N, C-alpha and C positions, 0 to 999 in steps of 0.2 A: 504494500500500500504506500502511495506517495503522500506522506504526512504533510508536506508543504502545500499540496493542493487540496487537502481534506479539511473540513470544518471541525474535525475531532480536536478536542482540547485535552491534553494529558492531565492537567490539574483538575478539571471537572471530572474526568474519568476516574482519577485516583480517589477523589472525594466520594463519588457514587459507589465505587467498589467498597469503600469502608462503610458507607451508609447502608448498603445492601446487607452486609454482614451484621450490622447493628440491628436492623429490622428482623432478620432471621433469628437472632438471639432472643428477641422478644417472645417467641413462642415457647422455648424452654423456660424463660422467665415467667411466662404466664402459667406454665405447668406447675412450677414451684409455688407461685402465688395461690393458685387454685388448690394444689395438693395440700398446702398447709391449712387451708380453710375448711376442708372436709374432715370427717371423723377417720380414725385410724383404719377402719375396715374398707375404706374406698380410696385410699391415697394413690395406690398404683393405677387403679382404673382411671383416676383423674389425670395422672401424668400421661397415661397411654392415649387418652382422647386427644390431648394436645399434640403429642409426638406423631401419632399416626396421621394427623391432619397435614403435617409437612409432606408426607409421601403421597397421600391421596390428592391433595390440591395441586401438587407439582405435576403429577401425571395429566390431570385434566386441563391444567393451565397450558402446558406445552402442546397438548393435542389440539385444543380448540379455544381455550379460554382467552389467551392473549389476543388471538386474531379477532374473536368476537367483541372483545372489549376495546382494543386499540387499532383494529383494522379500519379501513375506510367505511364510512357509514353505508349500510345496506338497506335500511328501511326507516325512513321518517325520523331519524335521530334516536331510534330505539335500540339498535343493535348493529354491530359491525359485521363484516363479511368473513368468509373462510379462506381468503386468499393466502393467509399466513398460517393455516392449520399445520401443526407440527413444526412451526417456525419456518415454513417453506419460504424460500426467497430471501431469507435473512442470513447473511453470511458475516464473517468477521470484519469485512470492509463496510458493512451497512452502518450508517450513522443516524441517530435520532437527536436532533439539535447539535450538541457538541460532544455527545457520548455515544459509544457503540450501542446499536439497537439491541443486541443480545444482552447487554448489561441493563438497559432500560427494561427489557422484558423480565429479567430476573429480579430487578428491584420491585417491579409491580407484582410479581409472583409472591414475594414475601408479605405484601399487604394482604393478598387473598388468603394466604396461609393463616395468619394470625386472626383474621376476621372469622374464619370458620371455627378456629379453636376457641374463640371467645364465647361462642354460643353454648359450649359444653357446660359452662358454669351454671347456666340456668336449669339444667336437668341433672345435676350431679347426684350421685347415690342411687339412681333408679332407671337409667337407660340401658338397653341392651347394647353391648359393644358391636355386635354384628349389624344391628340397625344403624348405628352411628357410621359404620363403614360404608353403608349405602347412602345415607343422608348427605354426608359431606361433599362428595363429588357432584351429586345431582344439585344440591343447594348452590354450590359454587357456580354452576353453569346457568341456573335459572333465576337466581337472585343476585349474587354478587356481580357477575359479569355484566348483565344489562345495566345495573345501576352505575358501575364503573364507566361504562360507555356513555351513559347519559351525562355523567359528571365531568369526565376527562377526555373521552374519546373524540376523534374527529367527527364533527357534525352532531355530537350529543346534544339533546334538546335542552337539558338544564344549563349546559355551558354556553351554547351558541344561540339558543332561542329565548330561553327564560332569562338568562343573564345572572343567575344566582352564583355566588362564589363559594368555593370549597377548596382550600389550598392543599390539604393533606389527608382528607378522608372522613370528615364528619358524616357525610351521607353514605358512601359505599361501605365504610368500616363500622363506625360507631352506631349509627341509626339502624342499619340493616341487621347488625348482630343483636342489638337490643330488642328491636321489634320481633325478630325471629326467635329470640330467646323467650319472649313473652308468649308467642304462638305455641312453642313446644311445651312450655309450662302448662298451658291449657290442654294440650293433647295428652300429655302423660299424667296429669293430675299431681297432687301433692305427695311428698314423701310420707312413709309410714311414721306416724307420730308428729306430723307437722302441727305446730301451735300447742302441742301437748308435752313434747320432750325437748330438753335443751340440746341444741345441735351446734355446739361451740367449735371453733377452729381447734384442731388438735396440736398444731405446731406453729405458734406465732413467729418464732425466728425464721421459719421457712417462708412465711407470708411476707415478712419484711425483706428477706433476700430476694424473693420473686419480684416484689415491688421495685426494689433497687435496680434489678436487671431490666425491668420494663422501662423505668425512667431513663436508664442509660441508653437503651435501644431507641427510645422515643426521639432522641436527638437525631438519629439517622432517619427515623420515620418522618419527622417534620422538616428539619433542615435539609435532608436529602431530597425532599420534594421540590426544592429549588432547581435541582438538576445542574447546579453550577456551584463552583467554589467562589462566592462573591459576597458582596455586602448584604444582599437579601438573605442569603443562607445564614449569615452571622446574626442578622436581626431576628430571624425565625428561631435560631438556636437560643438566643437570649429570652425571647418571648416564651419558649417552651419551658425553660428553667423557672422563669418568674411565675407562670401560671401554676406549675406544679407546687411551688412554695405556698402561694396564697390559697390554693385548694386544700393543702394540708392544714394550714392555719385556720381556715374557715371551718373545716370539719371539726377540729379540736375545740374551737370556740363554742360550737353548738353542743358538743358533748359535755363540755364543762358546765355550761348554763343549764342544759337539760337533765344531765345525769350526775353531775358533780365529779366526773372522772374523765380526763382525756386518755384515751386508750391507744395501745399500739396498733390494733386493727384499724382504729379510726385514722391514725396518722397515715398508714399505708393506703387506705381507701380514699382519703382526702387528696393525697398526692395524685393517685390515679384519676380521680374525678377531675382535677384541674388539668391534667394532661389530656384527658378525653376532650374536654371543652375547648382547649386551645388548638386541637388538631385541625379543625376546619378554618379557624380564624387566625392562625399564627402568621400567615403571609398577608393579612389584611389589616391588622390592628397595630397601633403603636404600643410601646412598652406599658404605658398607663392602661391602655385597653386590655392588654394581656393580664395585667394584675387584677383588673376588674372582672374579666371573664373567669379566671381561675377562682377568685373568691366567691363569685356567684355560684359556680359549680360546687365548690366545697360545702357551702351552706345548704343549697337546695338539695343536693344529692344525699346529704346526711339525713335529711327528713324523708327523701323519696324511698330509701331502702326499707323504711317501715311501712310503706303503703301496702306491701304484700300481705301483711297480717290483717289489715282492714278490708282489703278487697279479695282476700282468700285465693291468691295465686302463689304457688311456691316457687319463687325465683331463688334457687338454692344459694347462689353465691353473688346475688345482687347485680346481675348483668343488666336487668331492666333499670334498676335504680341508679346505676352509675353510667353505663354506656348509652342507653337510650336517652335518659334524662340529661346526662352531661353532653351528649352529642347534639340534642335539640338546643340546649342553652348556648353552646358554642357556635352553632350554625346560625341561629336566629340573631344572636348579638352582633354578628357581622353587620347586620342592618342598622345597628346602633353605633358601633365603635369603628367601623371601617374608615381608614385614613387614606386620603389620596396619595400621600407620600409612600405608602406601602403598596397600594393597588395599582397606582399609575393612572387612576381616573375615578373609579367608583368611590363614593363617600357615604358614610352612615348618617343617621339622624343627628348625632351630636356634632357632626362636622359640616352641617348645612346641606346634607344630601336629601333631606325630606324623607317621606315614607316609602318611596319607590323601592329602594334596595331591601328594606325591611320586609316589604310585601313579597318580593321575589324569594327571599330566604324562607319565609313561612310556607309559601307554596311548595318549594322544593322539599322541605321537611315533611309536610303532610303527605305528599304523593309518595315519596320514598318509604316512609313509615308504613303507609297503608299497603303499598305493593309488597314490601318484604313480609309484613304480617300475614296478608292473605295467601300469598304463594307458599310460605313456609307452613302455614296451618294446613293447607290442602296437601302438601307433600308429607307432612307429619301424619295426617290421617290416613293417607294412602299406604305409607310404610307400616303404620300400626295395624291396618286392616289386612295386610298381606304377610308381613314378617313378624309383626308384634314389636312395638317400640319400648314398651315398659317391661323391665325385668320382673320375674315372678316374685311373689311375696317372700318365699323362702330364701331366694338369692339376695334380696334386698335386706332381709333381716340378718342373715349371716355375714353379708358383705360381698361386694362385687370382686374385690381383690382375690379372695379365696375361691369363690364359686365360678368365676369367669377365667381368671388368669392363673389359678392354682399357685398363688404366691401371697406372701404378706410383707408389708413394709417393715415390720418390726417383729423380732422373735417373740417378744413378750406381749404382742398384740392379741389377735383373736385366739391364738393357740395357748395362751396362758404361760406355759413354761417353755414354749418353743417346740419344734418338731424333734423327735428322737434322732440321734446321730444315725445317718445311713438311710433314713426314710426319704421317700420322694415327695415333692410337693403335691403331686396328684393323689398319692395314697393318703397323705395327711388331709387334703381337701375333702376327699371322699369320707374320711373318718369324721371330720367335723360336721360335714353336711348331714351325715347319718345320725349324729347326736343332736342336731339342731331341733 
């Protein structure tokens, strides 16, 4: 390749390579975050639901997902074509902007992976692993891919016709995962003992470690979306840090006033809520706007996670309360805090832009949330009717780690004193199951 004649920029490419690795790390970070939040009997199942999403989404993304999301528009701004199925026609010399197209495709793949994995938190402790293996690739193609095309793809209707802004994924990532999580909560129903038994996180240090890895990866998620190593990426990087901090402080403030105790789980959840909200707005708001967005998310999401007890839907690990609500806050507040110095034109209500941009943001949120919920609910019902989506009562009572994976996270967990030396996990699982 003749670099002198190519628009490829080695600095931008180096930054996006690093950002891609950072975003991929978010899925193992999410696995630890979720794994620490469940009870000991489901830790490994929770980790597996995230890790297997990496493999499942990668296969469908390379086969058709990238082409449908980022290929030339094929139908009314709703979906791309299949010209690049299997990454056909994309070689090492192909350039997207100033970076290799293959790298851009991989970067976007990591977004799709973590989005699918996010949904698992809503149905923790009670979903069949086999049903999850079917759900993830189908959901990626019928929910994530179309919304990604609407938001970022060539000719996408949200981007080019509606004019709503979303820098790094409030619509395709946060709102689709949250709305889809809500749909699956309703399909599967509540866990055994919901609202009757305490279902506390079993390992808070693991939760904090997972949150730290998520925060670390989020810099690649947001600043990497600039696709360049420049001043915008730097501003987005700082906005991401600031919003995570105010989200954490806002959540702790609510806990202190409401409960009298600022908790470790609250600190981790508040940071994630702030990061969720700044995701769509990080490239549109000033530093002051980022501080306000993060604070709003920390405060509101700290209350939203309790709605499940009033409305009787069992969102196990608060995907709805954090990702749906936080995603809505961050996407809508673009219409309030968008600064022309960041967007290059569009301005929010506080900067003299009037209500127009706010209206666009609200329309985008409503359509994406409704689409993701409706399609996921239908898909969940179909899988439940054919394969069965809910684990049986005996499996749920004993724990999915032992009954599905024939393993336990801790020797002193379900087995009491651990398995006898020389015994196989399968034999031990059968023994425990027979005694349950």
